[in-house]
Structure formats: C-alpha cells, structure tokens
C-alpha positions in Angstrom: 38.8 -10.4 80.5 35.4 -10.0 82.1 33.3 -13.1 82.6 30.3 -13.6 80.4 27.8 -13.2 83.2 29.1 -9.7 84.1 28.9 -8.6 80.4 25.3 -9.8 80.2 24.3 -8.0 83.4 25.9 -4.8 82.2 24.1 -5.0 78.9 20.8 -5.7 80.7 21.3 -2.7 83.0 22.0 -0.3 80.1 19.0 -1.6 78.2 16.7 -0.9 81.2 18.2 2.6 81.6 17.7 3.4 78.0 14.1 2.2 78.1 13.4 4.4 81.2 14.9 7.5 79.5 12.8 6.9 76.4 9.6 6.5 78.4 10.3 9.7 80.3 10.8 11.6 77.1 8.0 10.1 75.2 5.3 9.9 77.9 3.7 13.1 79.0 0.6 13.9 80.9 -2.7 12.2 80.2 -4.1 15.5 78.9 -1.3 15.9 76.4 -1.9 12.3 75.3 -5.6 13.0 74.8 -4.9 16.2 72.9 -2.3 14.5 70.7 -4.8 11.7 70.0 -7.5 14.2 69.1 -5.2 16.1 66.9 -4.1 13.0 65.1 -7.7 11.9 64.7 -8.7 15.3 63.3 -5.8 15.2 60.9 -6.8 11.8 59.7 -10.4 12.8 59.4 -9.5 16.0 57.4 -7.3 13.9 55.2 -10.1 11.4 54.7 -12.6 14.1 54.0 -10.3 15.8 51.6 -9.6 12.6 49.7 -13.4 11.9 49.6 -14.0 15.4 48.2 -11.3 14.9 45.6 -12.7 11.5 44.7 -16.2 13.1 44.1 -14.6 15.9 42.0 -12.7 13.3 40.0 -15.8 11.3 39.3 -17.8 14.4 38.2 -15.0 15.7 36.0 -14.5 12.3 34.4 -18.3 12.1 33.9 -18.3 15.4 32.0 -15.0 15.0 30.1 -14.4 11.3 29.7 -17.6 9.3 29.6 -16.9 5.7 30.2 -20.3 4.6 31.4 -23.6 4.3 29.6 -25.2 7.1 31.7 -22.4 9.6 30.7 -22.8 8.7 27.1 -26.5 9.2 27.2 -26.0 12.6 28.9 -23.7 13.9 26.2 -26.0 12.5 23.4 -29.0 14.2 24.9 -27.1 17.5 25.1 -26.1 17.2 21.5 -29.7 16.5 20.4 -30.9 19.5 22.4 -28.5 21.8 20.7 -29.3 20.5 17.2 -33.1 20.8 18.0 -32.5 24.5 18.8 -30.7 24.9 15.5 -33.4 23.2 13.5 -36.1 25.2 15.2 -34.3 28.4 14.2 -34.0 27.1 10.6 -37.7 26.2 10.4 -39.1 29.8 9.8 -36.8 30.1 6.8 -38.2 26.9 5.3 -41.9 27.4 6.1 -43.5 30.9 6.1 -46.5 29.6 8.1 -44.3 28.5 11.0 -44.0 32.0 12.3 -47.8 32.4 12.3 -48.2 29.3 14.5 -46.3 30.9 17.3 -43.8 28.0 17.4 -40.9 30.3 17.0 -41.8 32.5 19.9 -42.5 29.6 22.3 -40.4 26.5 21.3 -37.3 28.5 20.4 -37.6 30.6 23.5 -37.8 27.5 25.7 -35.0 25.7 24.0 -32.7 28.7 24.1 -33.1 29.1 27.9 -32.6 25.4 28.4 -29.4 25.3 26.3 -28.0 28.4 28.0 -28.7 27.1 31.5 -27.4 23.7 30.6 -24.1 25.0 29.3 -23.6 27.4 32.1 -24.2 24.8 34.9 -22.0 22.3 33.1 -19.2 24.9 32.8 -19.5 25.9 36.5 -19.4 22.2 37.6 -16.3 21.6 35.5 -14.7 24.7 36.9 -15.5 23.5 40.5 -14.3 19.9 39.9 -11.1 20.7 38.0 -8.9 21.1 41.0 -8.6 17.4 41.5 -5.7 17.8 39.1 -2.6 19.4 40.5 -2.2 21.8 37.6 -5.6 23.3 38.3 -5.2 23.7 42.1 -5.3 27.2 43.6 -6.1 30.5 42.0 -3.4 30.2 39.4 -4.6 26.7 38.5 -8.2 28.1 38.1 -6.9 30.8 35.9 -5.0 28.2 33.8 -8.3 26.3 33.5 -10.1 29.3 32.2 -7.5 30.5 29.7 -7.0 27.1 28.1 -8.2 27.1 24.5 -11.1 24.6 24.8 -12.5 26.3 27.9 -12.2 29.7 26.3 -14.3 28.5 23.4 -16.9 27.1 25.9 -17.0 30.5 27.8 -17.3 32.4 24.5 -20.3 30.2 23.5 -22.0 30.7 26.9 -21.5 34.5 26.7 -22.9 34.8 23.2 -25.8 32.5 24.2 -26.6 34.8 27.1 -26.3 37.9 24.8 -28.7 36.4 22.2 -31.2 35.4 25.0 -31.2 38.8 26.8 -31.2 40.9 23.6 -33.1 39.0 21.0 -31.8 39.5 17.4 -32.8 38.2 14.0 -30.8 37.7 10.9 -28.0 35.7 9.5 -25.6 36.5 12.4 -27.8 34.9 15.0 -28.3 31.8 12.8 -24.6 31.6 12.2 -24.0 31.7 15.9 -26.5 28.9 16.5 -24.9 26.8 13.9 -21.5 27.5 15.4 -22.8 26.4 18.8 -24.2 23.2 17.3 -21.0 22.3 15.6 -19.0 23.2 18.6 -21.0 20.8 20.7 -20.7 18.1 18.0 -16.9 18.4 17.9 -16.8 18.5 21.7 -18.7 15.3 21.9 -16.5 13.6 19.2 -13.5 14.7 21.2 -15.0 13.3 24.4 -15.9 10.0 22.8 -12.4 9.4 21.4 -10.5 11.1 24.3 -8.9 7.8 25.2 -7.3 7.5 21.8 -7.5 11.0 20.4 -3.7 11.5 20.1 -2.9 8.1 18.7 -4.3 8.6 15.2 -2.8 12.1 14.9 0.6 10.8 16.0 0.3 7.9 13.6 -0.6 10.3 10.7 2.2 12.7 11.6 4.7 9.8 11.7 3.5 8.7 8.2 4.0 12.3 6.9 7.5 12.4 8.5 8.5 9.1 7.0 7.3 10.0 3.5 8.5 13.6 3.7 11.1 13.3 0.9 8.5 11.9 -1.6 5.9 14.5 -0.6 8.5 17.3 -0.9 9.4 16.1 -4.4 5.7 16.0 -5.4 5.1 19.4 -3.9 8.1 20.9 -5.8 6.8 19.3 -9.0 3.3 20.8 -8.4 4.8 24.3 -7.8 6.8 24.0 -11.1 3.7 22.9 -13.0 1.6 25.7 -11.5 4.2 28.3 -12.4 4.8 27.0 -15.9 1.0 26.8 -16.7 0.4 30.3 -15.4 3.4 31.8 -17.3 2.5 30.1 -20.6 -1.1 30.9 -20.3 -0.3 34.6 -19.6 2.0 34.7 -22.7 -0.8 33.2 -24.9 -3.8 35.0 -23.5 -2.8 38.4 -22.1 -3.2 40.3 -25.4 -6.6 39.0 -26.6 -8.2 37.8 -23.4 -9.4 40.3 -20.8 -10.1 37.6 -18.2 -6.4 36.7 -18.1 -4.5 40.0 -18.5 -2.1 39.7 -15.5 0.1 37.1 -13.9 -2.0 37.1 -10.7 -5.1 36.1 -12.7 -3.1 33.6 -14.6 -1.9 32.0 -11.3 -5.5 32.0 -10.0 -6.7 30.3 -13.2 -3.9 27.7 -13.0 -4.6 26.8 -9.4 -8.4 26.5 -10.1 -7.7 24.4 -13.2 -5.1 22.0 -11.9 -7.1 21.3 -8.7 -10.0 20.4 -11.1 -12.3 22.9 -9.3 -13.1 24.8 -12.5 -15.1 27.9 -11.5 -15.4 29.0 -15.1 -14.9 32.7 -14.3 -11.7 32.7 -16.3 -11.1 30.6 -19.4 -8.6 30.7 -22.3 -10.1 31.7 -25.6 -7.3 30.9 -28.1 -6.9 27.4 -29.5 -3.3 27.3 -28.2 -4.4 28.2 -24.7 -7.1 25.6 -24.8 -4.7 22.9 -25.9 -2.2 23.9 -23.3 -4.9 23.9 -20.5 -6.2 20.5 -21.6 -2.7 19.0 -21.5 -1.9 20.5 -18.1 -5.2 19.4 -16.7 -4.4 15.8 -17.5 -0.9 16.2 -16.1 -2.4 17.9 -13.0 -4.8 15.0 -12.3 -1.9 12.6 -12.4 0.4 14.7 -10.2 -2.3 15.5 -7.6 -3.2 11.8 -7.3 0.3 10.9 -6.2 0.3 12.3 -2.7 -2.9 10.4 -1.8 -1.3 7.1 -2.9 1.9 7.9 -1.1 0.1 8.8 2.2 -2.2 5.8 1.9 0.7 3.3 1.3 2.7 4.8 4.2 -0.3 4.6 6.5 -0.9 1.0 5.6 2.7 0.2 6.2 2.7 2.1 9.5 -0.4 0.3 10.7 1.2 -3.0 9.8 4.3 -2.0 11.8 2.1 -1.0 14.8 0.3 -4.3 14.7 3.5 -6.3 14.5 5.0 -4.3 17.4 1.8 -5.0 19.4 2.0 -8.7 18.7 5.7 -8.7 19.7 5.0 -6.8 22.9 2.2 -9.2 23.7 4.4 -12.2 23.2 7.2 -10.6 25.3 4.7 -9.9 28.1 3.4 -13.4 28.0 6.9 -14.9 28.0 7.9 -12.7 31.0 4.8 -13.7 32.9 5.6 -17.4 32.1 9.2 -17.0 33.4 8.0 -15.2 36.5 5.4 -17.9 37.2 8.0 -20.6 36.7 10.4 -19.0 39.2 7.6 -18.6 41.7 6.7 -22.3 41.3 10.3 -23.4 41.7 10.8 -21.2 44.8 7.6 -22.4 46.5 8.3 -26.0 45.6 11.8 -25.8 47.1 10.6 -24.1 50.3 7.8 -26.6 50.6 10.3 -29.5 50.3 12.6 -28.0 52.9 9.8 -27.4 55.4 8.4 -30.8 55.0 11.8 -32.4 55.5 12.6 -30.1 58.5 9.3 -30.4 60.3 8.5 -34.0 59.4 9.2 -35.1 63.0 7.2 -32.3 64.6 3.6 -33.3 65.5 2.4 -29.8 66.5 -0.5 -28.0 64.8 1.7 -24.9 64.1 4.2 -26.8 62.1 1.5 -28.6 60.2 -0.2 -25.3 59.4 3.1 -23.9 58.1 3.5 -27.0 55.9 0.0 -26.9 54.6 0.3 -23.2 53.8 3.4 -23.8 51.8 1.7 -26.7 50.0 -1.2 -24.4 49.2 1.2 -21.8 47.8 3.0 -24.4 45.8 -0.4 -25.6 44.4 -1.5 -22.0 43.5 1.9 -21.3 41.9 1.6 -24.5 39.8 -1.8 -23.5 38.6 -0.6 -20.0 37.7 2.4 -21.5 35.9 0.2 -23.8 33.8 -2.2 -21.0 33.0 0.7 -18.7 31.9 2.1 -21.6 29.8 -1.3 -22.2 28.2 -1.6 -18.5 27.4 1.9 -18.3 25.9 1.2 -21.3 23.7 -2.1 -19.8 22.6 -0.4 -16.5 21.6 2.3 -18.4 19.7 -0.3 -20.4 17.9 -2.3 -17.4 16.9 -2.0 -17.1 13.2 -2.0 -13.8 11.4 -3.3 -14.3 7.9 -1.3 -11.4 6.6 1.9 -12.7 8.0 1.1 -16.2 6.5 0.4 -14.7 3.1 3.6 -12.7 3.3 5.7 -15.7 4.4 4.1 -17.8 1.6 4.8 -15.0 -0.9 8.5 -14.7 0.2 8.8 -18.5 0.3 7.4 -18.8 -3.2 9.7 -16.1 -4.5 12.6 -17.9 -2.9 11.5 -21.1 -4.5 11.3 -19.5 -7.9 14.7 -17.9 -7.5 16.2 -21.3 -6.7 14.4 -22.9 -9.6 15.8 -20.2 -11.9 19.3 -20.8 -10.6 18.9 -24.5 -11.1 17.7 -24.0 -14.6 20.7 -21.7 -15.4 23.0 -24.4 -13.9 21.4 -27.1 -16.1 21.7 -24.9 -19.2 25.4 -24.2 -18.4 26.0 -28.0 -18.0 24.3 -28.8 -21.2 26.2 -26.1 -23.0 29.5 -27.4 -21.6 28.6 -31.0 -22.7 27.7 -29.9 -26.2 30.9 -27.9 -26.4 32.9 -30.9 -25.2 31.1 -33.2 -27.7 31.7 -30.8 -30.5 35.4 -30.5 -29.5 35.8 -34.3 -29.3 34.1 -34.7 -32.7 36.3 -32.0 -34.2 39.4 -33.6 -32.7 38.4 -37.0 -34.1 37.7 -35.5 -37.5 41.1 -33.7 -37.4 42.8 -37.0 -36.4 41.2 -38.9 -39.2 42.1 -36.2 -41.7 45.7 -36.3 -40.4 45.7 -40.1 -40.7 44.4 -39.9 -44.3 47.1 -37.3 -45.1 49.8 -39.4 -43.6 48.6 -42.5 -45.5 48.5 -40.6 -48.8 52.0 -39.2 -48.1 53.3 -42.7 -47.3 51.7 -44.1 -50.4 53.2 -41.3 -52.6 56.7 -41.9 -51.0 56.4 -45.6 -51.6 55.5 -45.1 -55.2 58.4 -42.7 -55.7 60.9 -45.0 -54.2 59.8 -48.4 -55.4 57.8 -47.5 -58.4 55.0 -49.8 -57.7 52.1 -50.0 -55.3 52.3 -53.7 -54.8 55.8 -53.8 -53.3 54.3 -54.0 -49.7 51.4 -55.9 -48.4 49.9 -52.7 -47.1 50.9 -49.1 -46.5 51.7 -49.4 -42.7 53.4 -52.8 -42.9 57.0 -51.6 -43.2 57.9 -53.8 -40.2 57.0 -56.9 -42.1 60.1 -59.1 -42.6 59.3 -60.0 -46.2 58.8 -56.4 -47.1 61.9 -55.4 -45.3 64.0 -58.0 -47.2 62.5 -57.0 -50.5 63.3 -53.4 -49.6 67.0 -54.3 -49.0 67.2 -56.2 -52.3 65.8 -53.3 -54.2 68.1 -50.9 -52.5 71.2 -53.1 -53.4 
C-alpha cells in the first residue's frame, strides 16, 4: 500500500497537468480572444435587437387586434364612427333631395372615402408587417398564411373594393350596398376584437348545451318534420282541386312552412272551410311545438352556467387550499432551519453567522405572514355564501323534512290501525267468551233440570263442588 502523502502528491500533480492542458487548448492568441469577444457581443446585440423588434411588433399587433388599453379602444371606436359616418353621408342624398345641391355629397363623401381607404390600407399593411412575431406567420410561407386566412381575405376584399369605388366613381344600389357591407364588416370586426379574450367561451358553452340536449332537440325536430309533412299533405288533398294558389305539393309545403313558423306572408291561403279549420288547428299546434326548443335550450344553458359557476368555485377553493398547504410547508421548513441554525451557531460571535441567523429569522417571519394570509383567504372563500346554493340546500332540506314527516305520519297511522285492530280483536274475543259462558251456563241449567227435575236442587249452577249439593246428588241417585 502507498502512503497517504504519496497518493495526495500524485493527485496534485495530475490536477496541475490537466489544468495546464486545458489552458493550452482553451487559450489562444490575444487577437483570437478579441475577435471571439466581438463576435459574442455582436451576437448578443443582434439577439437583443431582434427581441426588441419582436417586442415592438407584438405591441403593435396587440394594439390592432386585442385592445386592452383605453387608447386602443378609442382608436377602434373612432374607426367605426368614421365608417358609419361615410355610410350615413352616402344615405343622405336619398333622404333629402336638396343635399346634392348643397355640394355636400361631392365634398364630404369624397373626403371621407379617401380617409377610410387610406386608414384601412395602412392598418392592413401594419398588421401584415407586425404579424411575424408569431411563429406561424414567419417567413414567406407564414406571410402567405396570413393573407389567405378568412378574416384577412375579407379585409383585403374590402380594401380593394374601396379603392375601386374611389378610383372609378359609381352610383346606384351596388355602391350603397358595398358601403353598408363595409360598415357592418367593421362593426363585427370591432365586436370580435372587444370580446377576443372570451370569444370562444360562449360558443363552446352554447355548443356543449346543444350536445347535451341533442336527444330532446332531435325528438322535437322529428316531430316538426312530421307536422310539416302532415299539414302539407292534408292541405293539398283539401285545396288542390278548387284552390289555384295551392295546386301542387311544393306550394303546399311552402304554405305549411310559412304558416307553422307564424310568418304568414298571405300569398297562399286555404279557401275551403275544411282547409281553414285544419290550418287553424295546426297553427296552434305549431306554436306549441316551436316553443319547445327555446325552452329546452334555455334550461340547458341555465344548468350549464350553474355547472360552470360551481366548477369555478371548486377550482378556486382547490387553488386556495393548495396555496395554504404550500405556505404551511414553507413555514415549517424555514422554522426548522432557523431553529437548527440558532442552536448550531449560538456560540459563534461572528457577524457572518449572525447574518445567517437573521436571514433565516426573516425568511421564517415572511413565511409566517404568507401562511396567515393564505389561511385568511381560504377561510374567506369557504365563508363566501352563494345564495343559489343556500336556496337549493334549503329546498332539498325542506323536501327531506317533508319526506320524513310523511313517513312518520304513515308509521303513526299504521300503529293506530294496529291498536284499533287489536282492540277490536280483544273485544270480539271477550264477547265470544261471554257468549260461550252463557251457552255453557244454559246447557248446565238444562242438564240439571233434566236430571233432578228442579232448579232449586243446587245453590247455584256452578256449585257442583259444594258438599251439601254433592250429598243431595248422591241421595237422589240412590
């Protein structure tokens, strides 16, 4: 075995040799170091510049697509007001004939059209430039994906038509329809922007309600189809010979749809009294049937909203409980480490050890405050009373109480019935016993009269064990 000193010397020599080799490999000339430093600095600067550029694009894109600040909301509101003003100015000549003589149409509408077109074009170009902060819109393929998306295609279509109307002025209903379309397009775009944070949640909720109530809705839909077909067929049978308005099954189906949906255009009506009675009956039936889906969907939506609220409350309680457990663990861990350090370094007078102890005491104090805050929040959440849940619990508790009272009432009735039956049975048994006793007494009396020929032989009927009577009986028998 080698002595310990030789082993340590060998280890030290190998360590120095390894450090020398690493220094030779890693260290180059000073120029190489400077170039490497400059290259690293340029890479970091490019990365910082790229991140800053992406941050700017992100802010601009969010400003245009997801307004979360007051300035962004004002911007979109002003854009909508501008588009609607352009639409109203284009409507004004049709409302007032003197408007065209004032020259307002040629000046105000001209200015508003140019402002709207320039505004939309600049906004579209800015969104096209700032969209590559998202990974799916980076590169040429990403830009093409941005352009061919449905919402951006509609925007591009509106801009192209606006430029076409501005460059080649036209008049007529087509131009007015386009301006109305542009106004409504901007309106729905602003509505989508305003609710963009929650735009999928209501639709998912509504679709989940339709999926949950699909069986009931399919039954109602099938019933409506049957009623449609039956009304159309019966009306055709009653009206096709004398009524020119309903002389085919297609017209009968059209009339049945218009009638049962309570639209009632009046272009086709039954003329026979049988057809009128039939249509009146089916109209009442159609009103009842068509009101059912609205009630089913409304009830399902209310139940779904209640489930969502309950799940939100449960999730909030679970998060609060998890936070409380986490704070309790942090408090316990810091408290134990603080106790260990204070015991271990109690004899050390140095400032370093005191600083360590004070730091752990501070951590323990902060963890205690966080624990008490989490505990207070958890108690507050548990104390939060939901009026609907209270009413439901009271309703269920009241129903349970009524059920128990009904069971108790039935039990009391059964007991009273049993007691009355037992009393009646005991009375009947006593009556039967008294009757049997009377019958036995009469039989004994008759036997005594037959044997002795006199009623007065014994002192009483049941006194055969009397010694005088028994002696008298023996004498008579002898």
